N, C-alpha and C positions, 0 to 999 in steps of 0.2 A: 504494500500500500504506500503510495507516494505522498509525501508531506507537502502540502500546499499552504502558502501564506497569502491571504487576501488582505490588502491594506485598504481600509475604508468600509464602514459598516452601514452605508446608506442603502438606498433602494436597489441600486445595481450590484453593489458588493454583496448584500445579503442574498440576492437572487443567484449570483455566481456561486456563492458558498453552498447554498442549498442544492443546486443542480449537480455540483461536483460530488458533494457528500452522499447524495441519494444513489449514486452508482455503486458505492461500496469499494471503489478503486482508489479513492483519495481520502487522506486524513487532512481535514481542512481546519485552519485556525484563522479567525478574522481579527485583525488588529485595528484599533481605533483609539484615539486619545480621549474620547467621550464615553464614559460608562453608560450614559443614557442611550446612546446609539447602540452599544453592544447588548443592552438589555431588551431592545425592541426588534421585533420582526425577524429574528434569526431562527432558522429551523433547528430541530433537535438533531444532535449528533455533530454539531459544529462547535468547536471550541472557540473561546474568545480570549483576547489579551488586551488589557488597557495599556496603551503605550504611546508616548509622544515621540514620533519618529525624528523630531528635530533634535532630540537629545543625542549627543555624540555617542556612537557605539551601540545604542539601544536596539535599533532595527537590525544591525549586523548580528547581534547576539540572538535575536529572535529567528533569524534566517539559518542558524546553525543546523545542519542536517536536512534542510528543506530541498525539495526537488525544484521548486519554482516559487517566485513571488509574483502576484498579479496585482497591479495597481488599479484600484477603483476609487482612488482619492482625487481631489481637485487637481487641475492641470499644473498648478504651481508647485506641487509636491512631487511631480514626476521625476525630475532629475535626482532628487534626494533618494528616492527608492531605487532608481537605476544604479546610482553610485554604490549603494549598499549591496545590490546584487552583484555588481562587478567585483567588489571587495571580497565577497564570500564565495564566488564561483557558482552562484545560483542562477537558474534560467529566469529571464525577466520578460514579462508581458504587460502591456498597458492598453488603455482605451482612449488616450489623449488625441485631441484634434489640434493641439498646440504645436506649431511648426518649429519654434525655437527649442522646445523640449525634445522633439524628435531628433533634431540635429545633434543635440548632446548625447542622446542614446546611441546614435550612429557612431559617434566618436568613441564612446565607451566600448562598443562592440569590437573595435579594431584590436584592442589588447585584451579583451575579455576571454574567459575560458568556457563560457556558456553561451546559450542562444539569447539574443536580444530581439524581441519581436514586438515592436510598438504598434499602436493603432489597430487593435484587434476587435473593434466593435462593429458598428454599422457603417458609419461614414465619418472618418476613414475606417476601412475594414472591409466588410463584405462587398461594398460598392466597388472597390478596386479589384477584387477577385472576379466579379461579374464583368466589369469593363475590360479587363485584360483578357478574359476568356473570349468575349465577343471580338475583340481586336485581333486575336490570334487567328481568326477564321478568314482574314483578308490578306491578299498579296501586298497591297499598299493601303495606307489609311488616309482618309480625308478629315474626319471629325469624330471625336468622342465626347458625348454630352452626358453628364452624370447629374441626376436629380434625386434628392432624398428629403423626406419630411416626416416628422413625428407630430401628428395633429390630433386634436380632440375630435371624436366622432360627432359631438354635438356642441359646436362653438356657441357661446352665449354672451360674449362681450365684444367691445369695439376692436380689440386686437385679434379676435377670432382665435384665441390661443389659451391653453392651460399649461401649467408647469408639468412636464413629463420627464424632464432631463435635468442635469445639473444647471442651476441658475448661473453659476460662474462660467460654465462652459458655453452656454447660449450667449451671454454678454460678450465673452471673448471672441467668439466667431463672428459676431455682429460688428466688432470694432477693429479687428486686425486686418492687415492687407491680405489679399487672396492671390494665390498663384493661378496662372492660366497660360496656355499656349495659344498665341494669336499669330496667324500667318507664319507659323513655324518657329516663332520666337517665344521663349519662356519669359514672361513678364509678371509684374504684380498689378492687380486691378483693385479698385476700392470696394469695400463691403457694402451691401445693400443697394448696389447699382446693377445696371443691365437687366432690369426687371422684365420678365416675360410672362405671358399667360398661356396655359394649355388646359385641355380637358382630358379626363380619364374616367371612364365609366359614367359619363354624363355629368361629372362634377368639375367645376372650373377652379383652377388653382393658379397662384402666382409663384414664380421662382426668381431668386436674386442671388447675387454673389455673397458667399460667406467664406470665412477662412478655415483652412485645414482639411476640408473634405476630400481633396485630391490625394492626401497622404504623400507617398513617394512616387505616385504614378506619373507626375509631371516630369520628374527626373528620368524615369524609366522610358517614357515615350518621346522625350525631347529628341528632335531630329527625325522622328518617324511619323508625325502627324501634323496636319496644318492647324487644326483647331482642337483644343482640349479645355473643358471648363467644368466646374462644379457649382451647383446652385441649390440652395435650400428651398424646399417647398412649403408654402403657407397658403392659407385662404386669402383671397384678394382683400387689400386694404391694410394688411399687417405691415408691409414695408414702409408705407407712407407714415404711419404713426411712429414706428421705430426711428425713422430718420428725424422726425420732429423731436423726439425725446433725446436722441443721441447728439444730433447736430445743432438744432435750433435752441434747445434748452441746455446744451453742453454736458449732458450726463455721461458722455463717453469719457469725460475727465473726472467723473465722480461715480465710478462704478459701484462703490459701496452703497451709495444712495439709491441707484437704480435697482440693485439687488434687493434692498430693503423694500422698495416699492413693489417689485414683482412678487416677493414672497409674502407681503402683507395683503396684496390686492388680488393676485391671480390664484385661484384655487388649483390644487393638483387634481388629477383625474386618472382613474384606471381605465376609463372608456376611451381609448385612443386607437389610432390606426397609423401604421408605418407604411409609407409609400416608397418603393424603390423603382426608379425609372431611368434606364440607360439606353441611349441610342448611339449606334456606331455606324458610320458609313465609310465606304472605301471601294477599292476595285478588287475583283476576283475574276481571273481569266479574262481580264480586259474590260469587264462590265462593271459599271457603278451600281453598287448594292447597298442596302441598309438593313440592319438587324436591330431589333428592339427587345429589351427585357423589361417586363412590367410585373410588379408584385405588390400585393397589399397583405399586410399581416395585422391581425387584430388581437386585442387583449383576450386572454383565455386563462383557464385554470391550469396551474402547474403544480402537481402534487396536491396539497391541501389548500393552496392559496390562489386567488386570482391575481395574475401578474399583468401589468400593462404591456402593450406591444413593444414599447421602447425597452422595457426591462427584458423581455423575452429575446428580442433580436440582438441587443447588445451583449447580454450574458451568454446567449448561445454562440455568438461569434467567438468570444475569448475562450469559452469552454471547448469549442471544437478545435481551436488552435492548440490549446494545451494538451488535448487528447491526441492530436496528431504528432505533437512533439514527443509525448510519452511513448507512443507506439513506434517511433522511428521514421514516420512519414516525412517529418521535417528535419532539417539539419540541427545538430545538437550544439553547434558553435557558430558564432558570427552574427551578423545583422541579417535578419530575414524580413523581406518585404511582404506585404499582403498579396501583391500580385505574383509572388513566387508560389502561392498556394493554388493548386488546381481546383477549379470549381466543382468538377465531378467528385473529387475526393472530399471536398468540404461538405457537399450536399449528402454524400453517403455516410458521413459521420453521424453518430447518434445524437449529437447536439445540433449539427448543421441541418438536420431534417426539419428543424423548426421553420426554416425557410422553404425547404423543398415541398412540404405539405401544402403550402399555399401558392406554389409557383405557377405562373402562367406566362408563357413566352410566345411572342408573335414575331415572326420574321417576315419582313416586307421587302420585296424587290423594288428598287426605285431607279 
């Protein structure tokens, strides 16, 4: 039985811990500095450890004898956890969308003795696995367009949004520069811009630039594709209000205030839907073709608890990756990109099936 340390006892961390522990193949300990978090919503069979990872040597001691450490902590703690993994030779996985943190993880992997696999969630994460699989079916690429959203099924406020994910993470991706490939050049584009509308299953959505969703795919496809971009999906009207809050009212410079507003005024919900929408175009045998992957995942019961769609998709992503690392499917050393993971292998995994069960793929020639 492999020892797994999960850092962060929030909604995602507790879901990861429960899913891994339920298999009987992993001995899971959840680490958090807040005893109140550790006492709430954690499944039976999961051990807990109250620990402030900022204390020098504390996390390193907790990692002794572990197979892997999984970060479900806020993005600003990512590098601290990765550095502890490097110091102890433990495999490292995270869920971060933060670009700067991932660059540091990549640096640590160069001299590390274990695997470093960042961005193992939904976006970045599964979205890159899908996009790379579609891209591999073409002789030459024209465009790769990636769209993901975690939305309330029943929006009831002006933002058309409920809290389903890390508040810090949402604000960060709305504020930081976004990578994109435009006319073959890797550039940075501003968040909340380049808004578009599209319809899926009769519902209209908007999508706009947000940071981090491409993961390492921009670097992987640089020089191979004319257009590559990632945009977050929301219901129409969301982007305009967020731009007013962040830009006109200056809350991008007072993120703590915006976080307090969100967490005080926006209710959380378990009744959400995750939308994954990827369109790739290119040439195959001289003909211009397009292939599209579209998938909706809804909240559902997992074990004894109802879990939100974002909990299920994010936790399933990192659990599938640790499972493939444990069985030797993935390299045991170095930096592993999400796009290095084969889509078929991911969907065949016992955790990856959370995506496959709801999969609907349409391939359109154009």
